[in-house]
C-alpha positions as CSV (number, residue, x, y, z in Angstrom):
1,A,157.5,95.4,88.3
2,R,159.7,98.4,87.7
3,P,161.3,98.2,84.2
4,K,165.0,98.2,83.7
5,I,165.6,101.5,81.9
6,D,169.2,101.9,80.9
7,R,171.3,102.5,77.8
8,A,172.5,98.9,78.0
9,F,169.0,97.7,77.2
10,V,168.3,100.0,74.2
11,T,168.0,98.0,70.9
12,R,167.0,100.9,68.6
13,T,166.4,104.6,68.6
14,V,164.1,106.3,66.2
15,A,162.4,109.7,65.4
16,G,159.0,110.4,63.9
17,L,157.1,113.6,62.9
18,R,153.6,114.0,64.3
19,P,151.4,115.8,61.7
20,F,150.1,118.6,63.9
21,R,147.3,120.9,62.9
22,P,146.4,123.6,65.5
23,A,142.7,123.2,64.7
24,G,142.8,119.4,64.9
25,F,142.0,116.9,62.2
26,R,140.3,117.8,59.0
27,V,137.6,115.5,57.5
28,E,136.0,117.3,54.6
29,L,134.8,116.9,51.0
30,E,135.9,119.5,48.4
31,Y,136.2,119.7,44.7
32,I,139.4,120.7,43.0
33,R,139.3,121.1,39.2
34,D,136.1,119.1,39.2
35,R,137.7,116.2,41.1
36,A,136.1,115.0,44.3
37,I,138.7,115.2,47.2
38,V,137.9,113.8,50.6
39,H,140.4,115.1,53.2
40,N,141.3,113.1,56.3
41,Y,144.5,114.4,58.0
42,G,145.9,116.4,60.8
43,H,145.8,113.9,63.6
44,G,148.8,115.1,65.5
45,G,150.0,112.5,68.0
46,S,146.7,110.6,67.8
47,G,146.8,108.9,64.4
48,L,146.3,105.3,65.6
49,T,143.9,106.5,68.3
50,L,141.5,108.4,66.0
51,A,142.0,106.8,62.6
52,P,139.1,104.3,63.0
53,G,136.7,107.1,63.7
54,T,137.8,109.6,61.2
55,A,138.0,106.8,58.6
56,A,134.4,106.1,59.1
57,F,133.4,109.7,58.6
58,A,135.6,110.1,55.6
59,A,134.2,106.9,54.0
60,D,130.7,108.3,54.5
61,L,131.7,111.4,52.7
62,A,133.2,109.3,49.9
63,R,130.0,107.4,49.5
64,T,128.0,110.7,49.0
65,T,130.0,111.4,45.9
66,G,128.5,108.3,44.1
67,H,132.0,107.2,42.9
68,R,132.9,103.5,43.4
69,Q,136.6,103.8,42.8
70,A,139.1,105.7,45.0
71,A,142.8,106.5,45.2
72,V,144.0,107.0,48.8
73,I,147.1,109.1,49.3
74,G,149.0,108.0,52.4
75,A,149.6,104.4,53.7
76,G,149.9,105.1,57.4
77,A,147.2,104.2,60.0
78,V,144.8,106.9,58.7
79,G,145.1,106.0,55.0
80,L,144.8,102.2,55.6
81,M,141.9,102.5,57.9
82,T,140.1,104.9,55.5
83,A,140.7,102.6,52.6
84,R,139.3,99.6,54.5
85,A,136.3,101.6,55.6
86,M,135.5,102.5,52.0
87,Q,135.9,98.9,50.9
88,Q,133.3,98.0,53.5
89,L,130.9,100.5,51.7
90,G,131.6,98.9,48.3
91,I,134.2,101.4,47.1
92,S,137.2,99.8,45.4
93,V,140.6,101.3,46.6
94,T,144.2,101.7,45.6
95,V,146.5,103.2,48.3
96,Y,149.6,105.1,47.4
97,G,152.2,105.8,50.1
98,A,155.5,107.6,50.0
99,A,156.3,104.9,52.5
100,V,154.4,101.7,53.4
101,S,154.5,99.7,56.6
102,P,156.8,99.0,58.4
103,A,158.4,102.3,57.3
104,T,155.6,104.7,58.0
105,T,155.3,107.4,60.7
106,S,152.5,105.2,62.3
107,N,155.0,102.4,62.8
108,V,157.1,104.7,65.0
109,A,154.1,105.6,67.2
110,G,154.1,104.9,70.9
111,A,150.5,103.7,70.2
112,L,148.9,104.2,73.5
113,W,145.2,104.6,72.8
114,G,144.2,108.2,73.8
115,A,144.2,111.6,72.2
116,F,147.6,113.4,72.6
117,S,149.2,116.4,70.8
118,L,145.9,116.9,68.9
119,V,145.0,120.6,69.0
120,D,146.6,123.9,70.0
121,P,145.2,125.2,73.4
122,A,143.6,128.1,71.6
123,W,141.4,125.5,69.8
124,E,140.2,123.8,73.0
125,T,136.6,124.9,72.5
126,P,133.3,123.2,73.2
127,E,132.8,122.8,69.4
128,T,136.2,121.2,68.9
129,G,135.7,119.1,72.0
130,A,132.4,117.7,70.8
131,R,134.0,116.7,67.4
132,I,136.9,115.0,69.1
133,A,134.6,113.2,71.6
134,E,132.4,111.8,68.8
135,V,135.4,110.5,66.9
136,T,137.1,109.1,70.0
137,R,134.0,107.1,71.0
138,L,133.6,105.7,67.5
139,S,137.3,104.8,67.3
140,H,137.0,103.0,70.6
141,Q,133.9,101.1,69.4
142,V,135.7,100.0,66.2
143,L,138.9,98.9,67.9
144,S,137.1,97.1,70.7
145,A,135.2,95.0,68.0
146,L,138.4,93.8,66.3
147,P,140.0,90.4,67.1
148,A,142.5,91.7,69.6
149,G,145.3,89.1,68.9
150,R,145.3,89.5,65.2
151,Y,145.4,93.3,65.4
152,G,147.8,93.6,68.3
153,I,145.4,95.3,70.7
154,R,145.4,94.7,74.4
155,R,143.9,96.5,77.4
156,M,146.3,97.4,80.3
157,P,146.5,99.6,83.3
158,L,147.6,103.2,82.6
159,Y,149.2,105.5,85.3
160,L,149.2,109.2,84.7
161,V,151.7,110.6,87.2
162,G,152.4,114.1,88.4
163,E,152.4,116.4,91.4
164,S,148.7,117.2,90.8
165,P,147.7,114.7,88.2
166,G,144.6,115.2,86.1
167,L,143.3,113.8,82.8
168,P,144.6,115.7,79.8
169,W,141.9,117.8,78.1
170,E,141.3,115.4,75.3
171,M,140.6,112.6,77.7
172,T,138.2,114.7,79.8
173,L,136.0,114.8,76.7
174,T,135.2,111.1,77.1
175,P,135.4,110.5,80.8
176,E,133.5,107.2,80.6
177,L,136.4,105.7,78.6
178,F,139.0,106.8,81.2
179,Q,137.5,106.2,84.6
180,A,140.4,107.1,86.8
181,Q,141.2,106.5,90.5
182,L,143.4,109.1,92.2
183,L,146.3,107.5,94.2
184,G,148.1,109.5,96.9
185,P,151.6,109.3,98.3
186,G,152.4,105.8,99.4
187,E,149.7,104.3,97.2
188,H,151.8,104.0,94.1
189,P,155.5,103.2,93.2
190,F,156.3,106.6,91.5
191,T,158.3,109.5,92.7
192,T,155.5,112.0,92.1
193,R,153.1,113.1,94.8
194,G,150.1,111.6,93.0
195,A,149.1,109.2,90.2
196,L,145.9,108.6,88.3
197,R,145.2,104.9,87.7
198,T,143.0,104.1,84.7
199,S,143.2,101.7,81.8
200,S,143.5,102.0,78.1
201,L,144.2,100.1,74.9
202,M,147.8,99.5,73.8
203,I,148.2,98.9,70.0
204,D,151.2,97.2,68.5
205,P,151.6,99.3,65.4
206,D,153.5,96.8,63.3
207,R,150.9,94.1,63.9
208,F,147.9,96.4,63.5
209,L,149.1,98.0,60.2
210,A,150.0,94.6,58.8
211,A,146.5,93.2,59.6
212,V,144.7,96.2,58.0
213,H,147.0,96.0,55.0
214,D,146.1,92.3,54.6
215,D,142.4,93.1,54.9
216,I,142.7,95.6,52.1
217,V,144.5,93.2,49.8
218,A,142.0,90.4,50.7
219,G,139.2,92.8,49.8
220,G,140.7,93.3,46.3
221,G,142.6,96.5,47.0
222,E,146.2,97.4,46.4
223,V,148.8,99.2,48.5
224,L,151.6,100.7,46.3
225,T,154.7,102.7,47.1
226,R,154.6,106.0,45.2
227,R,155.5,109.4,46.3
228,M,153.3,112.3,45.2
229,L,155.3,115.5,44.6
230,S,152.5,117.9,43.7
231,L,148.8,118.4,43.4
232,D,149.3,117.7,39.6
233,D,150.7,114.3,40.5
234,V,147.7,113.5,42.6
235,L,145.2,114.7,40.0
236,S,147.0,112.6,37.3
237,L,145.6,109.4,39.1
238,R,142.8,107.9,37.1
239,A,140.4,107.2,40.1
240,P,137.5,109.6,40.0
241,L,137.7,110.0,43.8
242,I,140.9,111.1,45.7
243,V,141.1,110.6,49.5
244,N,143.9,112.7,51.1
245,C,145.3,110.9,54.1
246,A,148.8,112.3,53.5
247,G,149.5,113.6,57.0
248,L,152.2,116.2,56.8
249,G,152.3,115.7,53.1
250,A,149.0,117.5,52.8
251,R,150.9,120.8,53.5
252,D,152.6,120.7,50.1
253,L,150.1,118.6,48.1
254,F,147.0,120.6,49.1
255,G,148.4,123.8,50.4
256,D,147.5,123.5,54.1
257,A,150.1,125.8,55.6
258,S,148.8,125.3,59.1
259,L,150.3,121.8,59.2
260,E,153.6,121.5,61.0
261,P,155.6,118.6,62.5
262,I,156.0,117.9,66.2
263,K,159.1,115.7,66.3
264,G,159.3,112.9,68.7
265,E,162.2,110.6,69.6
266,L,161.9,107.1,71.0
267,A,164.2,104.5,72.5
268,L,163.1,100.9,72.1
269,L,164.4,98.7,74.9
270,E,164.6,94.9,75.2
271,D,161.3,93.2,75.9
272,Q,160.5,92.9,79.7
273,P,157.3,90.8,80.0
274,A,156.9,91.7,83.7
275,M,156.1,95.3,82.6
276,D,152.4,95.0,82.1
277,Y,151.2,98.6,82.5
278,A,151.8,102.0,80.8
279,V,153.1,105.2,82.5
280,V,152.8,108.7,81.3
281,S,154.3,111.6,83.2
282,L,152.1,114.7,83.0
283,D,154.8,117.0,84.4
284,E,157.8,116.0,82.3
285,D,156.1,114.8,79.1
286,T,157.7,111.3,79.4
287,Y,156.2,107.9,78.8
288,V,157.1,104.2,79.2
289,L,154.9,101.8,77.2
290,P,155.2,98.0,76.9
291,R,154.8,96.6,73.4
292,E,154.7,93.0,72.4
293,R,158.4,92.8,71.8
294,A,159.9,95.9,73.3
295,I,159.5,98.7,75.9
296,V,159.0,102.1,74.3
297,V,160.4,105.1,76.1
298,G,159.7,108.5,74.7
299,G,158.9,112.1,75.5
300,S,160.3,114.7,73.1
301,R,158.0,117.2,71.4
302,I,159.9,119.6,69.1
303,R,157.5,121.8,67.2
304,G,158.6,122.8,63.7
305,D,161.5,120.4,63.4
306,W,161.4,118.4,60.1
307,S,164.6,116.4,60.7
308,L,164.4,112.6,61.3
309,H,167.8,112.7,62.8
310,V,167.9,111.1,66.3
311,R,169.8,113.2,68.8
312,E,171.5,110.8,71.1
313,T,171.8,113.5,73.8
314,E,168.0,113.8,73.8
315,I,167.6,110.0,74.1
316,D,169.9,110.1,77.1
317,E,167.7,112.8,78.7
318,I,164.5,110.8,78.0
319,L,165.9,107.7,79.5
320,D,167.1,109.7,82.6
321,R,163.6,111.2,83.1
322,A,162.0,107.8,82.7
323,Q,164.3,106.2,85.3
324,R,163.4,109.0,87.8
325,L,159.7,108.2,87.5
326,W,160.0,105.2,89.9
327,R,161.0,105.2,93.5
328,R,164.2,103.4,94.2
329,D,162.8,101.5,97.2
330,R,160.4,99.4,95.1
331,D,160.5,96.9,92.3
């Protein structure tokens, strides 16, 4: 069914900042003032998508240090998944977040499974692609093994629509996970010439983050609200191992000047259970995604904007673009 997209159905508007790093995510061990630091950040618009995979790699690096106690900086999807992965390797964890769920950037995510806004086109190299593909496959494997209901994961049809639709570069790296059928004019309900029909996982971020949080606590860990203002703050923590999952916070805490925000704005609409598929416009950078209790409509990508202020004129434009995705002659 075609969703009802209108201002009258909007229940909430929100903005979030994607932690964009032109070279893509960083998973690396380094020593600062003789302290072991495992970095795991820079996931762009793919935090929930890639967190399970980069968490596994970061946990393996943590294990090589020999330390059995870790402080994790950041309580979004990447921080929580990394903490849980370390617990499963026998490392005790305390997570420190400037914000904790449901107030994290991850809670704002559209949370369609698939790598988006991950690297700058200049970094779309075979080496980067191989790294992304490895993490994407591992993430898919981890998510597919979780109890879907408890973690808010469900598979659904995904339509990528455009005049000449093709898989985004990141998706072409793992074609077996996005087997797509090309639909021509008259074979789909959209206003574009073509549409690619595939399927993907949809993650309800509130349910997912709550479940991982509960897993950490059940495993003896803690998740605390504490904002780190400097590297000295971080190094004042007693744990012998520090794991940096601070997202954009890594820019100031660890001096990564390449990190920058890509601001996104979303409108959450009243739940419409008949909407059981996801749509992403490749030409207009607009998406319509069904969550458990809402329809998420988004599509703004403002590089370098640190403001969390929602521009209502931008929301109106997003809703207008989303409305135009469907032909009027169909429901």
